[in-house]
N, C-alpha and C positions, 0 to 999 in steps of 0.2 A: 550404422547410425548409432551415435553415442546415446546412452540412456543414463538417466540420473538414478539416485539411490533407490527409491521405492517405485518399482515398475508396476503400473496398474494395468492388468490385462482385462480391458473393458472395451467392447465395441458394440454399437447398436444397443440392443436389449441385453442386460446383464443379469445373470442369476447367481446369487450368493446366498449361503445359508450357514447358520451356526445356532447354537442354543441361545435363546433370548433370556433376559434377566428376570422375566416375570413368571418363570417356571411353567410356561405354557408349552414347553418342548421346543423342537426345532421349527423355526419359522423361516421360510424361504422369502427372500427379498428380491424383487424384480424392479430394476430401474426403468422408468418410462422413457420414451424417445425424447420428450421435451420436459421442461420444468413446469409441469402442470399437475396440480394436486387438488382434489375436490372432496367436499363432504356434503352429502345431500344435494348434489348438483351445483354447489357454490364453491368458488375458489377458496382455498385455505392459505394461499400465498400472499404475503404482505411485507413490503420493505420500503414503504414510501419515505420513511425517515432517512434511509441511506441515500435514496435518490436526491432528496432535498439537500443533504450535506455535500454530496458530490457537486451538485449544481452551484451551491454557495462557494465551494472551493474553486470551481472554475472561474467564477466572477472575481474572486479575490486575486488569483494569479494574473488575471487580465489587468486588474487595478494596479498591481505592482509594476506594470509596464506603461502606466499612464502618469506622466510627470505632473499632471494637473491635480492629482489626488493629494489630499493631506494625510498626515499620520492618523489624525482622529477619524477620518472617513474610513480608512482601511482597517484600523483597529475595530471600528464599529461593525464592519462587515465580518471580521473574524469572530467577534464576540456578539453577534447579532442578538437583539432583544425583540421579542414579539411585537409586531406592528411598526417597528422602525423602518423608515424608507431607505434601506441600505442597498437594495439590489434593483436591477432592471425589471425582474419578474415580480409581479404582484404577489404570487403565491409564496415566494421566498420571503417577502417582507411580512406576510401574514403569519409565517411560521414561528413557533416558539423554539425552534431548534437553532443550533449554531455549530460551527466547526471546532471552535476553541475548547468548548466544554468536553468534547469527546477526544481531544488530543491527549495522548498519554493517560488514558482513563480506563484501561482494561482491568477486569477483575483479577486476572492471573498475575499481572505485573505491578499494578499501581494502587490497588485497594489499600494496601498497608505501606505504601511507599510514596506518600504524598509529597515529600520533599523533592524527590526526583521529578515527579509529575509536574510540580510547580515550576521547577527549573526548565523542563522541556517546553512548557507553554511559554515561558519567558524567553526562551531561545527564538521561538517563532515571532513573538512580539518584537524582539531585537532585530530580526531580519526586516520587518516592516519599518522600524525606526531608522535603521541604517539606510535603507533604500530611499526613504522620503527625505531625510535630513542631509545625507551625504552624496547620494547618486543623483537624485532628481535635480538639485541645483546646478549640476554640471552635465545635464542631459545632452547638450549639443557640443560640449567641450571635449577635446582629446584626452584620453586616459594615458597615464604613464606610471612607471613604478612609483608607488607611494601616493598616487593622485587618482581619484575617482574620475570617471567620465566614460566617453564612448570610444569603442575600438571596433574596427571592421573585421567581420568573419567572412572573407571573400567580399561580397557586396552587402552583406547583412550587418547592420549596426548591432553591437552588443553593448550593454551598459553594466559596468563593473565598479565595485568599490575600490578603495586604495590598495587592497590586497589581491586584486584580480578576480574577486568572487562575484559572479552574477547572482545577486541575492534572490531574484525571483525564481531562479532555478533551484537554489538551495531550499527555498520555501516549498516549491512544488514537489521536488523529489523527496524532501524530508517528510512531507505530509503523507506520502505513500506509505511510509512506515509508521509514523507517529499517530496517524488517524486511521487510514484504511486497513493496513495489515494488523495494527494493534487491536482494533475493534473486532475484526473478523477472526483472527487466529487466537488471540489471547483473551478474548472476551466471549463472543457468541458461540465459538466452537469448543469452549472449555467446559468440562463437566461441572465446574462451580456454577456456571450460568445455566447450562442445559438441564442439570438435575437439581437446581435450587429448590428448596422447600418441597412442595408436593408435586413438582413437575412430572416426575415419573409416574406417580400414582394417577395423576390427572390424565396423562397421556395414555396410560394403560386402560383407563376407564372411558376414554373419549370425551373427557370433560373439557369443554372449550373455555377460553378466557371470556370474561363477562362482556356480552354484547358483540362477540366476535365469532368467526367461523372456524378458528384455528385453536389448537392447544398452545399453551405457552411455549412448550418445547419446540413445536413446529415453527412458531414465530421466531424464536431465537436463531434457529438454523437459517431461516429465510433472511434474517437481518445480516448474517455473515455473507450470504449469497449476494445481497444488495450492494455490498461494498465492492464487488467485482463487476456485477452486471446491472446495476441499478439505473444506468442511463443508456444501456444498449438499445439499438433500434428495435430488436425483437428480444424482449426480456425473458420469454419462454424458451427461446432457442438462440441464445446469443453467440454461440461458439463460431458459426460461420463467418461472423464479422468481428471476431475478436481483434482487439487493437484499435478499433475505431469508436469505442463507446465513451471514452473520457480521456483525460490527461493523466490518469493515475494508474491503478493496478491493471485495469482492463487494457490500457494502451501498451503496457510493458510486458504483460503476458503475451500479447500479440507480437511484440518485437522479439522476444525470446523464441516464440514459436517459429518465427521466420528464419531462425538460424538452424541449418540442417543438423547441427550437432544436438539440438534439443527438440527437434520436431516431435510432436505428440504430447508435449507437456500441457498444452492448452486443453486437449481432450482429456488428459488424465485428471486435471482439476475439475473440469465440467462434469465428467462422469462420476467423480467422487461426490460432488455436490448432489447430483441426482440420486445416486444410490444411497447416500447417507440420509437424505430426506425421505426416501422410500422406506428406509429401515426404521425411521421414527414412526411412520404410519404402521409398519408391521410390528412395532414394539420390539425390535431386535437391536438392542443397544450395543452389542458387540460389533455388529456390522457398522452401525452409526459411528462408533468411536474409531474403528479402523479407517473409515473414510475421512473423518476429521484429521487423523494423523497424516494421511496422504496429502490433504490440502495444506496443512501446516508446513510440511516438508517442501512441497512443490513451490508454494508462494515464497517461502524463505529462500529457496534456490533462485527464483526469478530475481529477487532483490540482490542477491549476491552476484549473480551473473551480470546484471546491469552495472553494478558498482565496478566490477573488474573491467567490463567493456569500456566504460567511459574513462576510467583511469588510463587504460591502454590507448584509447583513441587520443586522449589528451597528450600522452607521451609522444605519439607519432606526429603531433603538430607543434612540438616545442622548438620552433624555429622563429627567428625574428619576423619572417614574412607571414607566419600563420598563428601568431599569438592570440588573435581574436578567436579563431577556431579552437585553439588549445584551452583558453579560458572558458569557452562555452562547454566543451566536453568535461573539463575538470570540475566545473561548477555543478553539472549534472552528477558527476561521480561523487562529489562532496555530499550532495543530498542523498544519494543511494547509500553511501558509506554511513551517514547518520542513521538511515533507516535500518541498518543491520541490527541496531539495538532492539528492534521490535520483531525480529524473526523468532521462530520457536522450533526447537529440536523436539520432536514428539517423543523421542526416547527418554529425555530428561525432564521435559516440561518446562525448560528454561530456554532463554535465548541462546542461539549459537555463539553470540558474542556478548561478553560482559560490558557493562558501561565503561569500565577502565580500558578495555580493548578498543572500543569505538572512539572514546576520547583520545586514546593514543594515536589512532589512525588520523583523526582530524588534526591533532597537533602536529603530527609528522608532515601532513600535507601542507600546512601553513607555516612551518618553521625551518625550512632549509635556508632561509635568509630573512632579512627584516621586512621584505615586501611580499611575503606570502606566496601566492601562486606564480608571481613573477620570477621567483627564485627556485621553485620546486625542480628537483632533478629526476631524470629517468630512473635512477637507482631507488629513490624513495617510492616512486610509483610502482615499480616492480616489487619492492618489498611488501607494500600494502596489498597489492594484487595477489601475490603468492600466499600471504597469510589468510586472505579471504578464501581463496580457492581450496586451501588445505583442509577447510572444514567440510568440504563437499566432494562429490565424486565427479568433478570436472576440472579441466586444466585451464590455466591462464590463456593459453593459445586458443582453446575452444571458445572461451567467453569473449575473447578479443575480436573474433571474426565478425 
């Protein structure tokens, strides 16, 4: 069985130890069987904000497939304001949270890079505008090169813009990186957030946040956890149903787990979350940081694997009879390629891919001819796939299965 870069030898209860940073000597860290942590008999785990944003994002991607929606309605969903009647669920309408404000908003990547953060948010605004203004008016009309509309994927209708791009897929898969991964990897699992201010001192002393049962450091780790498991059926033990929790990271960790070349990656991520959280309780920050690095690398790998997978699936469908299937796969691939910008190499603390590299991939996908994906060639898809796989310890053939 093929293994990825950082192999995590964890099964059941895990025992790890190293010298902690609070000079208390060697502190052994034992991961619990499930993600259950308590103080004085009360749970210290909280990630309701992440659950809310995942639920909002689910409704937004559904709205992008409803041709009766207006641009203003979907924009309001993306940039929801507290009390606005934007969603089907009353709890979401009452929330002061939204998906747009946390898109490209991580401490590590965008706190001093507001120009790019704004451009990324505007990219997602642009997907909404293009869908409503160019695709919705031709919802029942046939698409052709240079003309938006409907095209069949076997018997399933797909709705594409004039370049062959399914904008709802670009939005969905792009948000996996720009919201879910960026917040989890580049924000909450970063030392700039975990160790901000007096967080270490407070955690060492068991000082909880005002009115809460948890320390701030515990909460930040849990918020990263929420972006993967926040809508799972069993949030304390989500790994048995990995892939069914949402349309975002949870779903695609499950898809990668289902490939025998990468079997075990879901457990690696799950176990690292448990052990890292237990390390915070034990005040062993070396173990905590080692687990954060595993999570960063593994989730980055999931995004890269799925980017290659969809590019290769699309390549296999590039025939006149299968163009609907090709556009669907390539649109998913487009979104995952966009999400590469938000990966993190734990060795360098930066993305595996620069903005210029990702922009280059997107440009290559859309510029083999005047009509975008209608004109993309197998050679271009192979070149992008090979460039992505070269950053990781997997092959294009393994990811394509």
